[in-house]
C-alpha positions in Angstrom: 98.9 98.3 100.8 96.3 98.6 103.6 92.8 99.4 102.5 91.7 102.6 104.3 88.0 102.2 103.7 87.6 99.3 106.1 85.4 100.1 109.1 84.3 103.4 110.4 86.8 106.2 110.7 85.2 107.3 114.0 86.4 104.1 115.7 90.1 105.0 115.1 90.5 107.5 117.9 94.2 107.7 117.6 94.1 108.5 113.9 96.8 105.9 113.1 95.5 105.2 109.6 95.4 109.0 108.8 98.9 109.5 110.2 100.2 106.6 108.1 98.7 107.9 104.9 100.0 111.4 105.7 103.6 110.0 106.2 103.3 108.1 102.9 102.1 111.2 101.1 104.9 113.4 102.4 107.6 110.8 101.8 106.5 110.2 98.2 106.6 114.0 97.6 110.2 114.0 98.9 111.0 111.0 96.6 109.4 112.9 93.7 111.5 116.0 94.4 114.7 114.0 94.4 113.7 112.1 91.3 112.8 115.3 89.5 116.2 116.8 90.3 118.0 113.6 89.2 116.0 113.1 86.0 115.7 116.7 84.8 118.6 118.4 86.6 121.5 116.0 86.1 120.7 113.5 83.4 121.1 114.6 79.7 117.8 115.6 78.1 116.0 113.0 76.0 112.4 112.0 75.2 112.5 108.7 77.2 113.6 110.6 80.3 110.6 113.0 79.9 108.3 110.0 79.8 110.1 108.4 82.8 109.7 111.7 84.7 106.0 111.9 83.8 105.4 108.4 85.0 107.3 108.6 88.2 105.7 112.0 89.0 102.2 110.6 88.6 103.2 107.5 90.7 104.7 109.5 93.5 102.0 112.2 93.7 99.0 109.8 93.6 98.8 109.6 97.4 98.4 113.3 97.6 95.3 113.0 95.3 93.8 110.9 98.1 93.9 113.9 100.5 92.6 116.3 97.9 89.6 114.1 97.0 88.9 113.4 100.6 88.9 117.1 101.4 86.6 117.9 98.4 84.2 115.1 99.5 84.2 116.4 103.0 83.3 119.9 101.9 80.5 118.6 99.7 79.2 116.4 102.4 79.0 119.3 104.9 76.8 121.4 102.6 
């Protein structure tokens, strides 16, 4: 995966890196929603499936954490 901390963000006038990260975040949320429906909605309940769901949810939602942390750092930096 591309490292987004390389260089200065002000040099990317088109915002290509931000758009790519946003697309990744949205697509992984969709994958998480479909996976949740399949694991919890269709499959028979079991303890291993709960662990599988917990693992895949954390994996698919980790890109969203990037945006939350960036927004919090931006607010702190502005004050």
